[in-house]
mmCIF file of the N, C-alpha and C atoms, coordinates in Angstrom:
data_MODEL
# 
_entry.id   MODEL 
# 
loop_
_atom_site.group_PDB 
_atom_site.id 
_atom_site.type_symbol 
_atom_site.label_atom_id 
_atom_site.label_alt_id 
_atom_site.label_comp_id 
_atom_site.label_asym_id 
_atom_site.label_entity_id 
_atom_site.label_seq_id 
_atom_site.pdbx_PDB_ins_code 
_atom_site.Cartn_x 
_atom_site.Cartn_y 
_atom_site.Cartn_z 
_atom_site.occupancy 
_atom_site.B_iso_or_equiv 
_atom_site.pdbx_formal_charge 
_atom_site.auth_seq_id 
_atom_site.auth_comp_id 
_atom_site.auth_asym_id 
_atom_site.auth_atom_id 
_atom_site.pdbx_PDB_model_num 
ATOM 1   N N  . MET A 1 1  ? -15.610 30.434 2.363  1.00 0.00 ? 1  MET A N  1 
ATOM 2   C CA . MET A 1 1  ? -15.708 29.778 1.063  1.00 0.00 ? 1  MET A CA 1 
ATOM 3   C C  . MET A 1 1  ? -14.467 28.948 0.778  1.00 0.00 ? 1  MET A C  1 
ATOM 4   N N  . GLY A 1 2  ? -13.328 29.444 1.209  1.00 0.00 ? 2  GLY A N  1 
ATOM 5   C CA . GLY A 1 2  ? -12.093 28.701 0.971  1.00 0.00 ? 2  GLY A CA 1 
ATOM 6   C C  . GLY A 1 2  ? -12.078 27.356 1.662  1.00 0.00 ? 2  GLY A C  1 
ATOM 7   N N  . GLU A 1 3  ? -12.691 27.296 2.848  1.00 0.00 ? 3  GLU A N  1 
ATOM 8   C CA . GLU A 1 3  ? -12.716 26.031 3.570  1.00 0.00 ? 3  GLU A CA 1 
ATOM 9   C C  . GLU A 1 3  ? -13.522 24.984 2.803  1.00 0.00 ? 3  GLU A C  1 
ATOM 10  N N  . LEU A 1 4  ? -14.575 25.415 2.145  1.00 0.00 ? 4  LEU A N  1 
ATOM 11  C CA . LEU A 1 4  ? -15.377 24.463 1.382  1.00 0.00 ? 4  LEU A CA 1 
ATOM 12  C C  . LEU A 1 4  ? -14.587 23.858 0.227  1.00 0.00 ? 4  LEU A C  1 
ATOM 13  N N  . LEU A 1 5  ? -13.713 24.636 -0.365 1.00 0.00 ? 5  LEU A N  1 
ATOM 14  C CA . LEU A 1 5  ? -13.019 24.176 -1.571 1.00 0.00 ? 5  LEU A CA 1 
ATOM 15  C C  . LEU A 1 5  ? -11.783 23.340 -1.296 1.00 0.00 ? 5  LEU A C  1 
ATOM 16  N N  . VAL A 1 6  ? -11.017 23.637 -0.240 1.00 0.00 ? 6  VAL A N  1 
ATOM 17  C CA . VAL A 1 6  ? -9.730  22.971 -0.051 1.00 0.00 ? 6  VAL A CA 1 
ATOM 18  C C  . VAL A 1 6  ? -9.598  22.236 1.281  1.00 0.00 ? 6  VAL A C  1 
ATOM 19  N N  . SER A 1 7  ? -10.664 22.088 2.036  1.00 0.00 ? 7  SER A N  1 
ATOM 20  C CA . SER A 1 7  ? -10.536 21.478 3.364  1.00 0.00 ? 7  SER A CA 1 
ATOM 21  C C  . SER A 1 7  ? -10.361 19.965 3.267  1.00 0.00 ? 7  SER A C  1 
ATOM 22  N N  . LYS A 1 8  ? -9.712  19.433 4.273  1.00 0.00 ? 8  LYS A N  1 
ATOM 23  C CA . LYS A 1 8  ? -9.508  17.989 4.380  1.00 0.00 ? 8  LYS A CA 1 
ATOM 24  C C  . LYS A 1 8  ? -10.337 17.387 5.511  1.00 0.00 ? 8  LYS A C  1 
ATOM 25  N N  . SER A 1 9  ? -10.981 18.248 6.317  1.00 0.00 ? 9  SER A N  1 
ATOM 26  C CA . SER A 1 9  ? -11.831 17.778 7.402  1.00 0.00 ? 9  SER A CA 1 
ATOM 27  C C  . SER A 1 9  ? -12.785 18.906 7.785  1.00 0.00 ? 9  SER A C  1 
ATOM 28  N N  . GLY A 1 10 ? -13.736 18.588 8.610  1.00 0.00 ? 10 GLY A N  1 
ATOM 29  C CA . GLY A 1 10 ? -14.670 19.597 9.089  1.00 0.00 ? 10 GLY A CA 1 
ATOM 30  C C  . GLY A 1 10 ? -15.996 19.590 8.339  1.00 0.00 ? 10 GLY A C  1 
ATOM 31  N N  . LEU A 1 11 ? -16.833 20.541 8.698  1.00 0.00 ? 11 LEU A N  1 
ATOM 32  C CA . LEU A 1 11 ? -18.163 20.604 8.104  1.00 0.00 ? 11 LEU A CA 1 
ATOM 33  C C  . LEU A 1 11 ? -18.123 20.990 6.632  1.00 0.00 ? 11 LEU A C  1 
ATOM 34  N N  . GLY A 1 12 ? -17.218 21.860 6.270  1.00 0.00 ? 12 GLY A N  1 
ATOM 35  C CA . GLY A 1 12 ? -17.075 22.226 4.866  1.00 0.00 ? 12 GLY A CA 1 
ATOM 36  C C  . GLY A 1 12 ? -16.705 21.027 4.008  1.00 0.00 ? 12 GLY A C  1 
ATOM 37  N N  . TYR A 1 13 ? -15.822 20.209 4.534  1.00 0.00 ? 13 TYR A N  1 
ATOM 38  C CA . TYR A 1 13 ? -15.434 18.991 3.822  1.00 0.00 ? 13 TYR A CA 1 
ATOM 39  C C  . TYR A 1 13 ? -16.625 18.060 3.665  1.00 0.00 ? 13 TYR A C  1 
ATOM 40  N N  . LEU A 1 14 ? -17.415 17.903 4.736  1.00 0.00 ? 14 LEU A N  1 
ATOM 41  C CA . LEU A 1 14 ? -18.582 17.026 4.658  1.00 0.00 ? 14 LEU A CA 1 
ATOM 42  C C  . LEU A 1 14 ? -19.587 17.516 3.631  1.00 0.00 ? 14 LEU A C  1 
ATOM 43  N N  . ILE A 1 15 ? -19.763 18.827 3.541  1.00 0.00 ? 15 ILE A N  1 
ATOM 44  C CA . ILE A 1 15 ? -20.694 19.380 2.557  1.00 0.00 ? 15 ILE A CA 1 
ATOM 45  C C  . ILE A 1 15 ? -20.203 19.082 1.143  1.00 0.00 ? 15 ILE A C  1 
ATOM 46  N N  . MET A 1 16 ? -18.928 19.334 0.878  1.00 0.00 ? 16 MET A N  1 
ATOM 47  C CA . MET A 1 16 ? -18.385 19.078 -0.455 1.00 0.00 ? 16 MET A CA 1 
ATOM 48  C C  . MET A 1 16 ? -18.391 17.589 -0.790 1.00 0.00 ? 16 MET A C  1 
ATOM 49  N N  . TYR A 1 17 ? -17.983 16.754 0.165  1.00 0.00 ? 17 TYR A N  1 
ATOM 50  C CA . TYR A 1 17 ? -17.957 15.312 -0.071 1.00 0.00 ? 17 TYR A CA 1 
ATOM 51  C C  . TYR A 1 17 ? -19.370 14.784 -0.312 1.00 0.00 ? 17 TYR A C  1 
ATOM 52  N N  . GLY A 1 18 ? -20.315 15.217 0.509  1.00 0.00 ? 18 GLY A N  1 
ATOM 53  C CA . GLY A 1 18 ? -21.695 14.774 0.353  1.00 0.00 ? 18 GLY A CA 1 
ATOM 54  C C  . GLY A 1 18 ? -22.288 15.177 -0.982 1.00 0.00 ? 18 GLY A C  1 
ATOM 55  N N  . SER A 1 19 ? -21.940 16.361 -1.461 1.00 0.00 ? 19 SER A N  1 
ATOM 56  C CA . SER A 1 19 ? -22.460 16.781 -2.768 1.00 0.00 ? 19 SER A CA 1 
ATOM 57  C C  . SER A 1 19 ? -21.810 16.002 -3.903 1.00 0.00 ? 19 SER A C  1 
ATOM 58  N N  . GLN A 1 20 ? -20.567 15.585 -3.743 1.00 0.00 ? 20 GLN A N  1 
ATOM 59  C CA . GLN A 1 20 ? -19.877 14.835 -4.793 1.00 0.00 ? 20 GLN A CA 1 
ATOM 60  C C  . GLN A 1 20 ? -20.393 13.404 -4.919 1.00 0.00 ? 20 GLN A C  1 
ATOM 61  N N  . VAL A 1 21 ? -20.780 12.818 -3.789 1.00 0.00 ? 21 VAL A N  1 
ATOM 62  C CA . VAL A 1 21 ? -21.281 11.437 -3.820 1.00 0.00 ? 21 VAL A CA 1 
ATOM 63  C C  . VAL A 1 21 ? -22.804 11.387 -3.768 1.00 0.00 ? 21 VAL A C  1 
ATOM 64  N N  . PHE A 1 22 ? -23.450 12.532 -3.945 1.00 0.00 ? 22 PHE A N  1 
ATOM 65  C CA . PHE A 1 22 ? -24.913 12.641 -3.984 1.00 0.00 ? 22 PHE A CA 1 
ATOM 66  C C  . PHE A 1 22 ? -25.577 12.105 -2.716 1.00 0.00 ? 22 PHE A C  1 
ATOM 67  N N  . ASN A 1 23 ? -24.982 12.422 -1.558 1.00 0.00 ? 23 ASN A N  1 
ATOM 68  C CA . ASN A 1 23 ? -25.541 12.044 -0.266 1.00 0.00 ? 23 ASN A CA 1 
ATOM 69  C C  . ASN A 1 23 ? -26.180 13.298 0.331  1.00 0.00 ? 23 ASN A C  1 
ATOM 70  N N  . ILE A 1 24 ? -27.436 13.535 -0.008 1.00 0.00 ? 24 ILE A N  1 
ATOM 71  C CA . ILE A 1 24 ? -28.111 14.761 0.403  1.00 0.00 ? 24 ILE A CA 1 
ATOM 72  C C  . ILE A 1 24 ? -28.318 14.811 1.922  1.00 0.00 ? 24 ILE A C  1 
ATOM 73  N N  . ASP A 1 25 ? -28.468 13.663 2.556  1.00 0.00 ? 25 ASP A N  1 
ATOM 74  C CA . ASP A 1 25 ? -28.622 13.639 4.020  1.00 0.00 ? 25 ASP A CA 1 
ATOM 75  C C  . ASP A 1 25 ? -27.391 14.213 4.716  1.00 0.00 ? 25 ASP A C  1 
ATOM 76  N N  . LEU A 1 26 ? -26.227 13.860 4.219  1.00 0.00 ? 26 LEU A N  1 
ATOM 77  C CA . LEU A 1 26 ? -24.978 14.367 4.785  1.00 0.00 ? 26 LEU A CA 1 
ATOM 78  C C  . LEU A 1 26 ? -24.861 15.871 4.590  1.00 0.00 ? 26 LEU A C  1 
ATOM 79  N N  . VAL A 1 27 ? -25.225 16.345 3.414  1.00 0.00 ? 27 VAL A N  1 
ATOM 80  C CA . VAL A 1 27 ? -25.143 17.777 3.116  1.00 0.00 ? 27 VAL A CA 1 
ATOM 81  C C  . VAL A 1 27 ? -26.104 18.562 3.998  1.00 0.00 ? 27 VAL A C  1 
ATOM 82  N N  . ILE A 1 28 ? -27.342 18.113 4.101  1.00 0.00 ? 28 ILE A N  1 
ATOM 83  C CA . ILE A 1 28 ? -28.339 18.829 4.902  1.00 0.00 ? 28 ILE A CA 1 
ATOM 84  C C  . ILE A 1 28 ? -27.955 18.823 6.375  1.00 0.00 ? 28 ILE A C  1 
ATOM 85  N N  . THR A 1 29 ? -27.457 17.702 6.868  1.00 0.00 ? 29 THR A N  1 
ATOM 86  C CA . THR A 1 29 ? -27.038 17.618 8.269  1.00 0.00 ? 29 THR A CA 1 
ATOM 87  C C  . THR A 1 29 ? -25.899 18.588 8.557  1.00 0.00 ? 29 THR A C  1 
ATOM 88  N N  . ALA A 1 30 ? -24.920 18.656 7.665  1.00 0.00 ? 30 ALA A N  1 
ATOM 89  C CA . ALA A 1 30 ? -23.790 19.569 7.863  1.00 0.00 ? 30 ALA A CA 1 
ATOM 90  C C  . ALA A 1 30 ? -24.247 21.026 7.809  1.00 0.00 ? 30 ALA A C  1 
ATOM 91  N N  . VAL A 1 31 ? -25.161 21.349 6.912  1.00 0.00 ? 31 VAL A N  1 
ATOM 92  C CA . VAL A 1 31 ? -25.657 22.723 6.817  1.00 0.00 ? 31 VAL A CA 1 
ATOM 93  C C  . VAL A 1 31 ? -26.455 23.095 8.073  1.00 0.00 ? 31 VAL A C  1 
ATOM 94  N N  . ILE A 1 32 ? -27.259 22.177 8.571  1.00 0.00 ? 32 ILE A N  1 
ATOM 95  C CA . ILE A 1 32 ? -28.012 22.436 9.812  1.00 0.00 ? 32 ILE A CA 1 
ATOM 96  C C  . ILE A 1 32 ? -27.056 22.622 10.980 1.00 0.00 ? 32 ILE A C  1 
ATOM 97  N N  . MET A 1 33 ? -26.014 21.800 11.043 1.00 0.00 ? 33 MET A N  1 
ATOM 98  C CA . MET A 1 33 ? -25.021 21.950 12.114 1.00 0.00 ? 33 MET A CA 1 
ATOM 99  C C  . MET A 1 33 ? -24.324 23.302 12.027 1.00 0.00 ? 33 MET A C  1 
ATOM 100 N N  . LEU A 1 34 ? -24.002 23.747 10.812 1.00 0.00 ? 34 LEU A N  1 
ATOM 101 C CA . LEU A 1 34 ? -23.399 25.071 10.639 1.00 0.00 ? 34 LEU A CA 1 
ATOM 102 C C  . LEU A 1 34 ? -24.347 26.162 11.123 1.00 0.00 ? 34 LEU A C  1 
ATOM 103 N N  . GLY A 1 35 ? -25.624 26.019 10.828 1.00 0.00 ? 35 GLY A N  1 
ATOM 104 C CA . GLY A 1 35 ? -26.606 26.997 11.278 1.00 0.00 ? 35 GLY A CA 1 
ATOM 105 C C  . GLY A 1 35 ? -26.704 27.047 12.790 1.00 0.00 ? 35 GLY A C  1 
ATOM 106 N N  . ILE A 1 36 ? -26.729 25.884 13.422 1.00 0.00 ? 36 ILE A N  1 
ATOM 107 C CA . ILE A 1 36 ? -26.811 25.824 14.881 1.00 0.00 ? 36 ILE A CA 1 
ATOM 108 C C  . ILE A 1 36 ? -25.562 26.426 15.518 1.00 0.00 ? 36 ILE A C  1 
ATOM 109 N N  . LEU A 1 37 ? -24.396 26.063 14.995 1.00 0.00 ? 37 LEU A N  1 
ATOM 110 C CA . LEU A 1 37 ? -23.150 26.619 15.533 1.00 0.00 ? 37 LEU A CA 1 
ATOM 111 C C  . LEU A 1 37 ? -23.085 28.132 15.341 1.00 0.00 ? 37 LEU A C  1 
ATOM 112 N N  . SER A 1 38 ? -23.555 28.600 14.203 1.00 0.00 ? 38 SER A N  1 
ATOM 113 C CA . SER A 1 38 ? -23.568 30.047 13.950 1.00 0.00 ? 38 SER A CA 1 
ATOM 114 C C  . SER A 1 38 ? -24.482 30.759 14.929 1.00 0.00 ? 38 SER A C  1 
ATOM 115 N N  . PHE A 1 39 ? -25.656 30.182 15.184 1.00 0.00 ? 39 PHE A N  1 
ATOM 116 C CA . PHE A 1 39 ? -26.587 30.784 16.131 1.00 0.00 ? 39 PHE A CA 1 
ATOM 117 C C  . PHE A 1 39 ? -25.985 30.833 17.529 1.00 0.00 ? 39 PHE A C  1 
ATOM 118 N N  . ILE A 1 40 ? -25.362 29.747 17.961 1.00 0.00 ? 40 ILE A N  1 
ATOM 119 C CA . ILE A 1 40 ? -24.761 29.704 19.296 1.00 0.00 ? 40 ILE A CA 1 
ATOM 120 C C  . ILE A 1 40 ? -23.654 30.745 19.421 1.00 0.00 ? 40 ILE A C  1 
ATOM 121 N N  . MET A 1 41 ? -22.813 30.853 18.397 1.00 0.00 ? 41 MET A N  1 
ATOM 122 C CA . MET A 1 41 ? -21.729 31.837 18.440 1.00 0.00 ? 41 MET A CA 1 
ATOM 123 C C  . MET A 1 41 ? -22.279 33.262 18.437 1.00 0.00 ? 41 MET A C  1 
ATOM 124 N N  . TYR A 1 42 ? -23.290 33.528 17.617 1.00 0.00 ? 42 TYR A N  1 
ATOM 125 C CA . TYR A 1 42 ? -23.901 34.857 17.570 1.00 0.00 ? 42 TYR A CA 1 
ATOM 126 C C  . TYR A 1 42 ? -24.544 35.200 18.906 1.00 0.00 ? 42 TYR A C  1 
ATOM 127 N N  . PHE A 1 43 ? -25.260 34.242 19.496 1.00 0.00 ? 43 PHE A N  1 
ATOM 128 C CA . PHE A 1 43 ? -25.902 34.464 20.788 1.00 0.00 ? 43 PHE A CA 1 
ATOM 129 C C  . PHE A 1 43 ? -24.861 34.756 21.865 1.00 0.00 ? 43 PHE A C  1 
ATOM 130 N N  . GLY A 1 44 ? -23.768 34.010 21.878 1.00 0.00 ? 44 GLY A N  1 
ATOM 131 C CA . GLY A 1 44 ? -22.718 34.233 22.868 1.00 0.00 ? 44 GLY A CA 1 
ATOM 132 C C  . GLY A 1 44 ? -22.078 35.606 22.728 1.00 0.00 ? 44 GLY A C  1 
ATOM 133 N N  . ILE A 1 45 ? -21.819 36.010 21.500 1.00 0.00 ? 45 ILE A N  1 
ATOM 134 C CA . ILE A 1 45 ? -21.214 37.323 21.287 1.00 0.00 ? 45 ILE A CA 1 
ATOM 135 C C  . ILE A 1 45 ? -22.180 38.432 21.661 1.00 0.00 ? 45 ILE A C  1 
ATOM 136 N N  . SER A 1 46 ? -23.474 38.274 21.345 1.00 0.00 ? 46 SER A N  1 
ATOM 137 C CA . SER A 1 46 ? -24.441 39.317 21.706 1.00 0.00 ? 46 SER A CA 1 
ATOM 138 C C  . SER A 1 46 ? -24.597 39.420 23.225 1.00 0.00 ? 46 SER A C  1 
ATOM 139 N N  . GLN A 1 47 ? -24.535 38.292 23.932 1.00 0.00 ? 47 GLN A N  1 
ATOM 140 C CA . GLN A 1 47 ? -24.610 38.336 25.390 1.00 0.00 ? 47 GLN A CA 1 
ATOM 141 C C  . GLN A 1 47 ? -23.365 38.999 25.973 1.00 0.00 ? 47 GLN A C  1 
ATOM 142 N N  . LEU A 1 48 ? -22.226 38.710 25.411 1.00 0.00 ? 48 LEU A N  1 
ATOM 143 C CA . LEU A 1 48 ? -20.988 39.347 25.851 1.00 0.00 ? 48 LEU A CA 1 
ATOM 144 C C  . LEU A 1 48 ? -21.035 40.849 25.595 1.00 0.00 ? 48 LEU A C  1 
ATOM 145 N N  . ASN A 1 49 ? -21.595 41.245 24.469 1.00 0.00 ? 49 ASN A N  1 
ATOM 146 C CA . ASN A 1 49 ? -21.746 42.657 24.141 1.00 0.00 ? 49 ASN A CA 1 
ATOM 147 C C  . ASN A 1 49 ? -22.659 43.357 25.150 1.00 0.00 ? 49 ASN A C  1 
ATOM 148 N N  . LYS A 1 50 ? -23.772 42.727 25.504 1.00 0.00 ? 50 LYS A N  1 
ATOM 149 C CA . LYS A 1 50 ? -24.680 43.303 26.498 1.00 0.00 ? 50 LYS A CA 1 
ATOM 150 C C  . LYS A 1 50 ? -23.992 43.449 27.850 1.00 0.00 ? 50 LYS A C  1 
ATOM 151 N N  . LEU A 1 51 ? -23.207 42.434 28.222 1.00 0.00 ? 51 LEU A N  1 
ATOM 152 C CA . LEU A 1 51 ? -22.510 42.446 29.490 1.00 0.00 ? 51 LEU A CA 1 
ATOM 153 C C  . LEU A 1 51 ? -21.488 43.584 29.552 1.00 0.00 ? 51 LEU A C  1 
ATOM 154 N N  . THR A 1 52 ? -20.752 43.775 28.474 1.00 0.00 ? 52 THR A N  1 
ATOM 155 C CA . THR A 1 52 ? -19.747 44.843 28.470 1.00 0.00 ? 52 THR A CA 1 
ATOM 156 C C  . THR A 1 52 ? -20.406 46.218 28.431 1.00 0.00 ? 52 THR A C  1 
ATOM 157 N N  . LYS A 1 53 ? -21.552 46.359 27.777 1.00 0.00 ? 53 LYS A N  1 
ATOM 158 C CA . LYS A 1 53 ? -22.255 47.640 27.760 1.00 0.00 ? 53 LYS A CA 1 
ATOM 159 C C  . LYS A 1 53 ? -22.765 47.986 29.158 1.00 0.00 ? 53 LYS A C  1 
ATOM 160 N N  . LYS A 1 54 ? -23.249 46.982 29.911 1.00 0.00 ? 54 LYS A N  1 
ATOM 161 C CA . LYS A 1 54 ? -23.723 47.228 31.283 1.00 0.00 ? 54 LYS A CA 1 
ATOM 162 C C  . LYS A 1 54 ? -22.574 47.693 32.161 1.00 0.00 ? 54 LYS A C  1 
ATOM 163 N N  . ARG A 1 55 ? -21.414 47.066 32.009 1.00 0.00 ? 55 ARG A N  1 
ATOM 164 C CA . ARG A 1 55 ? -20.261 47.444 32.848 1.00 0.00 ? 55 ARG A CA 1 
ATOM 165 C C  . ARG A 1 55 ? -19.761 48.846 32.522 1.00 0.00 ? 55 ARG A C  1 
ATOM 166 N N  . LYS A 1 56 ? -19.828 49.237 31.254 1.00 0.00 ? 56 LYS A N  1 
ATOM 167 C CA . LYS A 1 56 ? -19.384 50.576 30.878 1.00 0.00 ? 56 LYS A CA 1 
ATOM 168 C C  . LYS A 1 56 ? -20.319 51.651 31.415 1.00 0.00 ? 56 LYS A C  1 
ATOM 169 N N  . SER A 1 57 ? -21.629 51.338 31.481 1.00 0.00 ? 57 SER A N  1 
ATOM 170 C CA . SER A 1 57 ? -22.584 52.349 31.930 1.00 0.00 ? 57 SER A CA 1 
ATOM 171 C C  . SER A 1 57 ? -22.577 52.507 33.463 1.00 0.00 ? 57 SER A C  1 
ATOM 172 N N  . GLN A 1 58 ? -22.006 51.568 34.186 1.00 0.00 ? 58 GLN A N  1 
ATOM 173 C CA . GLN A 1 58 ? -22.000 51.671 35.660 1.00 0.00 ? 58 GLN A CA 1 
ATOM 174 C C  . GLN A 1 58 ? -20.933 52.541 36.160 1.00 0.00 ? 58 GLN A C  1 
# 
């Protein structure tokens, strides 16, 4: 939340800037990008978790 309020760059900045200038396309694009990045990071961590669990059980 802090990044959205005080950032000078990044996706949080784009969301805040887009909402201030009423550019809904910019806001939606940034939110979709955040969702995609979150999914990729979650998927990577879950795969790493599975990998470490397999190594511990061997």
